[in-house]
Kinemage of the C-alpha trace (Angstrom):
@kinemage 1
@onewidth
@group {chain A} dominant
@subgroup {mainchain}
@vectorlist {calphas} color= white
{ca met a 1} P 0.430 0.578 -0.164
{ca ala a 2} L 1.226 3.315 -0.832
{ca ile a 3} L 2.160 5.994 1.572
{ca pro a 4} L -0.045 8.893 0.903
{ca phe a 5} L 1.901 11.643 -0.179
{ca asp a 6} L 1.006 14.861 2.439
{ca ala a 7} L 2.943 12.075 4.387
{ca thr a 8} L 5.694 11.993 2.342
{ca trp a 9} L 5.760 15.751 1.327
{ca gly a 10} L 5.416 16.643 5.000
{ca thr a 11} L 8.595 14.657 6.031
{ca leu a 12} L 10.566 15.694 2.472
{ca cys a 13} L 9.944 19.258 3.309
{ca glu a 14} L 11.308 19.134 7.275
{ca arg a 15} L 14.513 17.631 5.525
{ca cys a 16} L 14.907 20.204 2.740
{ca glu a 17} L 14.341 22.513 5.720
{ca glu a 18} L 17.114 20.992 8.310
{ca leu a 19} L 19.546 21.425 5.216
{ca pro a 20} L 22.030 24.123 5.878
{ca asp a 21} L 22.551 26.766 4.250
{ca asp a 22} L 25.933 26.032 2.078
{ca ala a 23} L 24.484 22.027 1.208
{ca thr a 24} L 25.017 21.279 -2.212
{ca leu a 25} L 23.248 18.804 -4.659
{ca ile a 26} L 24.204 16.987 -7.231
{ca thr a 27} L 22.071 15.504 -9.863
{ca pro a 28} L 22.446 11.127 -10.365
{ca leu a 29} L 23.035 11.580 -14.496
{ca ala a 30} L 24.372 14.745 -15.618
{ca ser a 31} L 26.308 16.136 -12.188
{ca arg a 32} L 24.527 19.441 -11.974
{ca arg a 33} L 25.414 21.045 -8.614
{ca phe a 34} L 22.814 22.767 -7.102
{ca arg a 35} L 21.379 23.915 -3.751
{ca ile a 36} L 17.339 24.321 -1.951
{ca thr a 37} L 17.127 28.123 -1.227
{ca asp a 38} L 13.573 27.984 0.136
{ca val a 39} L 10.749 25.269 1.159
{ca gln a 40} L 7.725 26.534 -0.145
{ca val a 41} L 3.702 24.352 0.702
{ca pro a 42} L 3.237 24.197 -3.222
{ca arg a 43} L 6.969 24.061 -4.450
{ca ile a 44} L 10.465 24.039 -3.145
{ca ile a 45} L 12.952 26.682 -5.051
{ca ile a 46} L 16.183 25.463 -6.237
{ca glu a 47} L 19.312 27.316 -7.734
{ca asp a 48} L 22.142 26.140 -9.482
{ca val a 49} L 25.657 26.954 -8.279
{ca asp a 50} L 27.417 27.441 -11.457
{ca ser a 51} L 24.807 29.724 -13.184
{ca gly a 52} L 22.897 31.206 -10.126
{ca asp a 53} L 19.649 30.260 -11.881
{ca ser a 54} L 16.227 29.857 -10.261
{ca gln a 55} L 14.226 26.768 -10.423
{ca pro a 56} L 10.526 25.905 -8.409
{ca leu a 57} L 10.036 22.128 -8.749
{ca gln a 58} L 6.432 22.082 -7.837
{ca arg a 59} L 5.032 19.406 -5.848
{ca glu a 60} L 2.317 17.638 -7.988
{ca gln a 61} L 5.581 16.618 -9.953
{ca phe a 62} L 6.722 15.038 -6.483
{ca glu a 63} L 4.336 12.881 -6.300
{ca ala a 64} L 3.925 12.140 -9.113
{ca leu a 65} L 7.434 10.579 -9.497
{ca ala a 66} L 6.979 9.231 -5.810
{ca glu a 67} L 3.650 7.018 -7.529
{ca his a 68} L 5.976 5.880 -10.638
{ca thr a 69} L 8.809 4.446 -7.993
{ca his a 70} L 6.152 3.437 -5.961
{ca glu a 71} L 5.404 1.093 -9.339
{ca ala a 72} L 8.554 0.089 -9.784
{ca pro a 73} L 9.666 -2.493 -7.453
{ca glu a 74} L 13.360 -2.813 -8.863
{ca gly a 75} L 13.542 0.628 -9.021
{ca tyr a 76} L 12.825 3.629 -11.619
{ca glu a 77} L 14.672 3.775 -13.977
{ca leu a 78} L 16.148 7.183 -13.887
{ca asp a 79} L 17.014 8.037 -17.515
{ca arg a 80} L 13.345 7.668 -17.288
{ca leu a 81} L 13.438 11.164 -16.802
{ca pro a 82} L 12.190 14.057 -18.933
{ca pro a 83} L 15.234 16.271 -19.815
{ca lys a 84} L 16.236 18.532 -16.917
{ca ala a 85} L 13.600 16.546 -14.571
{ca glu a 86} L 16.795 15.224 -12.139
{ca pro a 87} L 16.683 17.642 -9.754
{ca tyr a 88} L 13.624 15.961 -8.426
{ca ala a 89} L 15.272 12.897 -8.010
{ca ala a 90} L 18.067 13.960 -6.200
{ca val a 91} L 15.932 16.189 -3.738
{ca leu a 92} L 13.319 13.345 -3.316
{ca ala a 93} L 16.393 10.895 -2.203
{ca leu a 94} L 16.747 13.516 0.611
{ca his a 95} L 13.566 11.279 2.167
{ca pro a 96} L 14.550 8.564 4.470
{ca arg a 97} L 12.434 6.328 1.987
{ca tyr a 98} L 13.766 6.697 -1.335
{ca val a 99} L 17.611 6.158 -2.012
{ca leu a 100} L 19.481 6.316 -5.381
{ca asp a 101} L 21.763 3.657 -6.604
{ca glu a 102} L 24.056 5.797 -9.820
{ca arg a 103} L 25.574 2.524 -10.617
{ca glu a 104} L 22.232 0.937 -11.352
{ca gly a 105} L 20.659 4.108 -12.481
{ca thr a 106} L 17.296 4.093 -9.839
{ca leu a 107} L 15.887 5.140 -7.295
{ca thr a 108} L 14.292 2.963 -4.768
{ca glu a 109} L 11.242 2.794 -2.907
{ca leu a 110} L 12.004 1.223 0.732
{ca asp a 111} L 10.053 -1.212 2.627
{ca glu a 112} L 11.220 -0.241 5.679
{ca val a 113} L 12.612 2.692 7.136
{ca asp a 114} L 14.165 4.632 9.910
{ca glu a 115} L 12.565 7.911 9.613
{ca asn a 116} L 15.760 9.750 12.078
{ca thr a 117} L 18.186 8.907 9.015
{ca val a 118} L 20.917 11.555 9.541
{ca leu a 119} L 21.214 13.584 5.959
{ca asp a 120} L 24.753 13.657 6.069
{ca asp a 121} L 23.855 9.910 4.537
{ca ala a 122} L 21.714 11.232 1.827
{ca pro a 123} L 23.356 10.269 -1.521
{ca his a 124} L 24.478 13.554 -4.038
{ca leu a 125} L 24.498 15.569 -1.288
{ca ser a 126} L 27.668 17.917 0.317
{ca met a 127} L 27.219 19.422 3.204
{ca ser a 128} L 31.096 20.085 3.278
{ca glu a 129} L 31.287 24.447 2.183
{ca glu a 130} L 34.771 23.193 1.864
{ca ser a 131} L 34.175 20.890 -1.140
{ca glu a 132} L 32.685 23.856 -3.149
{ca ser a 133} L 35.731 25.854 -2.922
{ca thr a 134} L 37.463 27.389 -6.686
{ca asp a 135} L 40.669 27.615 -4.402
{ca arg a 136} L 43.105 24.009 -4.194
{ca glu a 137} L 45.625 23.331 -2.337
{ca glu a 138} L 48.377 20.856 -2.869
{ca pro a 139} L 47.440 17.384 -0.078
{ca asp a 140} L 50.492 16.341 1.447
{ca ile a 141} L 49.908 13.144 0.165
{ca asp a 142} L 52.698 10.872 -1.844
{ca val a 143} L 50.190 9.055 -4.294
{ca tyr a 144} L 49.712 12.446 -5.223
{ca ala a 145} L 53.314 13.712 -5.340
{ca asp a 146} L 53.710 10.456 -8.027
{ca met a 147} L 50.793 11.454 -9.668
{ca leu a 148} L 52.541 14.231 -10.812
{ca leu a 149} L 55.287 12.518 -11.665
{ca leu a 150} L 53.428 9.940 -13.859
{ca ile a 151} L 51.361 12.226 -15.544
{ca asp a 152} L 54.492 14.183 -16.875
{ca ala a 153} L 55.988 10.892 -18.138
{ca leu a 154} L 53.210 9.868 -19.636
{ca glu a 155} L 52.559 12.997 -21.242
{ca arg a 156} L 56.030 12.985 -22.695
{ca glu a 157} L 56.527 9.572 -24.230
{ca glu a 158} L 54.205 7.500 -27.480
{ca met a 159} L 52.417 5.139 -25.168
{ca ser a 160} L 50.830 3.802 -27.977
{ca ala a 161} L 53.676 2.528 -28.758
{ca leu a 162} L 55.638 1.155 -26.394
{ca asp a 163} L 57.735 -0.871 -27.500
{ca ala a 164} L 59.472 1.531 -29.685
{ca val a 165} L 60.701 3.649 -26.244
{ca glu a 166} L 63.355 3.347 -24.296
{ca thr a 167} L 64.236 1.160 -21.431
{ca pro a 168} L 64.851 4.436 -18.955
{ca ala a 169} L 61.760 5.449 -19.919
{ca leu a 170} L 60.345 2.513 -19.400
{ca val a 171} L 62.069 1.795 -15.930
{ca asn a 172} L 60.791 4.789 -15.194
{ca leu a 173} L 57.560 4.722 -16.042
{ca tyr a 174} L 57.359 0.931 -13.919
{ca thr a 175} L 58.583 2.523 -10.999
{ca leu a 176} L 55.812 5.489 -10.961
{ca leu a 177} L 53.756 3.283 -11.635
{ca ser a 178} L 54.424 0.645 -8.817
{ca asp a 179} L 55.096 3.370 -6.570
{ca val a 180} L 51.662 4.847 -7.256
{ca gln a 181} L 49.592 1.405 -7.259
{ca arg a 182} L 51.914 1.440 -3.222
{ca asn a 183} L 50.861 4.129 -2.215
{ca ala a 184} L 47.418 4.292 -3.588
{ca asn a 185} L 46.578 1.162 -2.015
{ca asp a 186} L 47.408 2.845 1.279
{ca leu a 187} L 45.082 5.621 1.025
{ca arg a 188} L 42.501 3.827 -0.393
{ca gln a 189} L 42.838 1.999 3.130
{ca asp a 190} L 42.304 5.459 4.605
{ca val a 191} L 39.765 6.092 3.306
{ca thr a 192} L 37.685 2.995 3.602
{ca asp a 193} L 38.364 2.609 6.995
{ca val a 194} L 36.273 5.935 7.929
{ca leu a 195} L 33.579 5.048 5.268
{ca leu a 196} L 32.772 2.446 7.772
{ca asp a 197} L 32.024 4.295 10.218
{ca arg a 198} L 29.515 5.605 7.557
{ca val a 199} L 28.192 3.604 4.877
{ca gln a 200} L 25.464 1.492 6.537
{ca his a 201} L 24.412 -2.317 4.718
{ca asp a 202} L 21.325 -1.266 4.268
{ca arg a 203} L 21.628 1.755 2.616
{ca pro a 204} L 24.609 2.237 -0.305
{ca ala a 205} L 26.029 5.481 -0.380
{ca his a 206} L 26.549 7.523 -3.578
{ca gly a 207} L 29.517 10.268 -4.874
{ca gln a 208} L 29.580 11.936 -8.305
{ca tyr a 209} L 32.113 9.159 -9.640
{ca gly a 210} L 30.117 6.064 -8.215
{ca ser a 211} L 29.115 4.202 -5.082
{ca val a 212} L 29.706 2.284 -2.261
{ca gln a 213} L 28.067 -0.865 -0.038
{ca arg a 214} L 29.055 -2.193 2.894
{ca thr a 215} L 29.629 -5.757 2.505
{ca thr a 216} L 31.180 -7.934 4.746
{ca arg a 217} L 33.857 -11.143 4.409
{ca gln a 218} L 33.589 -14.152 6.571
{ca asn a 219} L 37.521 -15.359 7.271
{ca arg a 220} L 38.158 -18.498 8.938
{ca ser a 221} L 41.766 -20.090 10.396
{ca leu a 222} L 41.869 -23.565 12.002
{ca lys a 223} L 42.316 -23.708 16.050
{ca asp a 224} L 44.993 -25.160 17.373
{ca asp a 225} L 45.381 -28.910 15.681
{ca glu a 226} L 44.925 -30.012 19.930
{ca thr a 227} L 41.159 -27.911 19.707
{ca val a 228} L 40.045 -29.480 16.641
{ca leu a 229} L 40.850 -33.060 17.490
{ca glu a 230} L 39.076 -32.466 20.597
{ca ala a 231} L 35.753 -31.103 18.542
{ca phe a 232} L 35.980 -33.658 17.043
{ca glu a 233} L 36.847 -36.794 18.980
{ca gly a 234} L 33.787 -39.206 19.910
{ca thr a 235} L 32.094 -38.505 16.662
{ca gly a 236} L 33.830 -41.378 14.192
{ca ile a 237} L 35.821 -39.339 12.634
{ca asp a 238} L 39.432 -40.435 13.014
{ca arg a 239} L 42.274 -38.293 13.894
{ca glu a 240} L 43.585 -39.200 9.978
{ca gln a 241} L 40.661 -37.412 8.198
{ca val a 242} L 41.261 -34.031 9.599
{ca met a 243} L 45.069 -33.960 9.919
{ca gly a 244} L 46.988 -32.335 6.985
{ca val a 245} L 49.932 -32.725 5.170
{ca asp a 246} L 52.286 -29.462 7.434
{ca arg a 247} L 54.229 -27.418 4.842
{ca gly a 248} L 57.063 -26.667 6.973
{ca lys a 249} L 57.389 -30.053 8.208
{ca val a 250} L 57.651 -31.575 4.851
{ca asp a 251} L 60.583 -28.712 3.620
{ca glu a 252} L 62.170 -29.366 7.015
{ca ala a 253} L 62.009 -33.268 5.844
{ca leu a 254} L 63.310 -32.522 2.131
{ca asp a 255} L 66.558 -31.299 3.407
{ca val a 256} L 67.476 -34.109 5.871
{ca val a 257} L 66.119 -37.497 2.498
{ca ser a 258} L 67.087 -37.773 -0.569
{ca val a 259} L 63.269 -37.166 -2.307
{ca pro a 260} L 63.230 -34.612 -4.782
{ca glu a 261} L 61.213 -31.871 -4.663
{ca ser a 262} L 59.030 -32.328 -7.761
{ca ala a 263} L 58.328 -35.560 -6.430
{ca val a 264} L 56.024 -33.567 -3.592
{ca tyr a 265} L 55.414 -30.325 -5.030
{ca asp a 266} L 53.708 -29.099 -8.220
{ca val a 267} L 57.029 -26.659 -9.584
{ca ser a 268} L 56.444 -24.312 -11.740
{ca glu a 269} L 58.463 -20.784 -12.577
{ca ser a 270} L 57.438 -17.156 -14.302
{ca glu a 271} L 59.484 -14.444 -15.079
{ca tyr a 272} L 58.745 -10.266 -13.922
{ca val a 273} L 60.096 -7.607 -13.329
{ca arg a 274} L 60.819 -5.916 -9.707
{ca lys a 275} L 60.965 -2.402 -8.608
{ca ala a 276} L 65.057 -2.957 -7.287
{ca asp a 277} L 65.690 0.794 -5.904
{ca val a 278} L 63.628 4.224 -6.266
{ca asp a 279} L 65.877 7.419 -6.980
{ca glu a 280} L 63.743 9.710 -4.281
{ca glu a 281} L 66.177 12.265 -4.305
{ca arg a 282} L 66.293 12.728 -8.329
{ca lys a 283} L 62.094 13.050 -8.231
{ca glu a 284} L 61.937 15.431 -5.706
{ca thr a 285} L 64.387 17.480 -8.017
{ca arg a 286} L 61.959 16.292 -10.320
{ca leu a 287} L 59.050 17.039 -9.491
{ca gln a 288} L 60.129 20.271 -7.741
{ca gly a 289} L 60.972 21.581 -11.519
{ca leu a 290} L 57.391 20.734 -12.297
{ca lys a 291} L 56.060 22.963 -9.745
{ca asp a 292} L 58.162 25.787 -10.820
{ca arg a 293} L 57.399 25.840 -14.152
{ca leu a 294} L 53.860 26.997 -13.250
{ca ala a 295} L 55.139 28.969 -10.605
{ca val a 296} L 57.478 31.426 -12.649
{ca ser a 297} L 55.025 33.808 -14.711
{ca asp a 298} L 57.142 35.128 -17.538
{ca asp a 299} L 58.233 31.780 -18.200
{ca pro a 300} L 57.005 30.861 -21.916
{ca glu a 301} L 56.850 27.181 -20.907
{ca ala a 302} L 54.218 27.833 -18.418
{ca asp a 303} L 52.175 29.830 -19.886
{ca val a 304} L 51.198 26.704 -22.190
{ca leu a 305} L 50.902 25.030 -19.486
{ca arg a 306} L 48.401 27.628 -17.973
{ca gln a 307} L 46.223 28.003 -21.311
{ca glu a 308} L 46.297 23.343 -21.305
{ca ile a 309} L 44.506 23.917 -17.378
{ca asp a 310} L 42.277 27.101 -18.400
{ca arg a 311} L 41.470 24.305 -21.218
{ca leu a 312} L 40.186 21.037 -19.207
{ca glu a 313} L 38.592 23.267 -17.088
{ca gln a 314} L 36.823 25.119 -19.914
{ca glu a 315} L 35.633 21.903 -20.916
{ca ile a 316} L 34.594 20.055 -17.361
{ca glu a 317} L 32.121 22.959 -16.399
{ca asp a 318} L 30.545 23.106 -20.433
{ca leu a 319} L 30.527 19.223 -19.771
{ca thr a 320} L 28.912 20.031 -16.419
{ca glu a 321} L 27.048 23.030 -17.612
{ca phe a 322} L 23.510 23.488 -15.986
{ca ser a 323} L 20.035 24.700 -17.603
{ca pro a 324} L 17.343 24.065 -14.513
{ca gly a 325} L 13.923 25.335 -15.640
{ca ser a 326} L 11.284 21.909 -16.327
{ca ala a 327} L 9.317 20.816 -15.088
{ca phe a 328} L 8.827 16.794 -13.917
{ca gly a 329} L 5.616 14.557 -15.703
{ca glu a 330} L 5.299 11.562 -17.377
{ca ser a 331} L 7.721 10.161 -19.140
C-alpha cells in the first residue's frame, strides 16, 4: 500500500529545511550542482550553483515521481526522467524512504525506513562548504606527488607504441606506476576505514563518480590442532581424516632425505620485473621542477601549461553546464 503523499511531502520539506545553507546536491546523471534556497507549501525552490538560475520544483511533480517509483519494485529508471527533471530525483532522495543508486541508475522506495536517518547519509549531497571552494591546495600525500610525476612521464612518451619507448623511460614508468599503486592502496585503506563508520549495510553511499556498499567477508582460520581434534573426538571421525600435510615439516624433511622436490611439489617458473631501487632525490628534484615551471609567470612554457589547464577546466565546465527550468511529468 502506498504511503499517503501528504506525509511524504511533509517529511521531505522538513528534511530540506534541515539542510545547512551551503549544502549542495548533485543530479545523478548529469552531475549538475544545485542548492535548496526556499521551502514552500506547494514547491521547493532550488538555485543552480554555477549559473545562479532559480527553478521551482512543484509538489505535484514530486508526487508523480513518487507514484512512478512505487510502481517500480526494482527501482524507477532515472533515464526515464524528462529532460532537466533530475533535481526532482535528487531532492526526493533526501527523504529516508527513497534511495538513489547511481550505479544502477534507479530511484527505489524502501519497504521499511528509519525516519531518524541522518542527512549526512543522503546520496548526492555535500554538506561541506570547502568541497565547493574554487581555491585548490596541494594535498600533502605521497600518491599525489607520484601521480604528478607519472602524468608528466606519460605525456612525454608515445604510450600507443610501448615497444618504441627507450628502456630508461620504461624503467621510469614502471617505478612511478609501482609507487602510485602502493601509495594509492595505502590511501584507499585509510579512506575505507573512515567509510566503514559511515556506510550502512542496507543503504549504499553515492558520489559523483560511483557508489560504495558495506559488505561482510567471512575469514576462517583453524584453531590449534589439539582443539580441533578434541572437537571431533567421539564423532566417529578418525584423526587421520582431519590431519593435513604440514608444509613446514615437508620442507624440513626434504633437507635431510634424498626425495626430490618435484616429487612433493608442483613446480613452475614465471618471470617478472620488480622494482629494485627508487631515486627519491631525483623524483623530488623533478617534482619541484614541475611546480616551479607553473610558478614562474614569465616562463612561456608555464603559460602554455596554464592555458592547457584552463582549457581542460573550461571543457569540464561546459560538460557540466546546467540549465534548469523544467517540470517533471509522465515520461
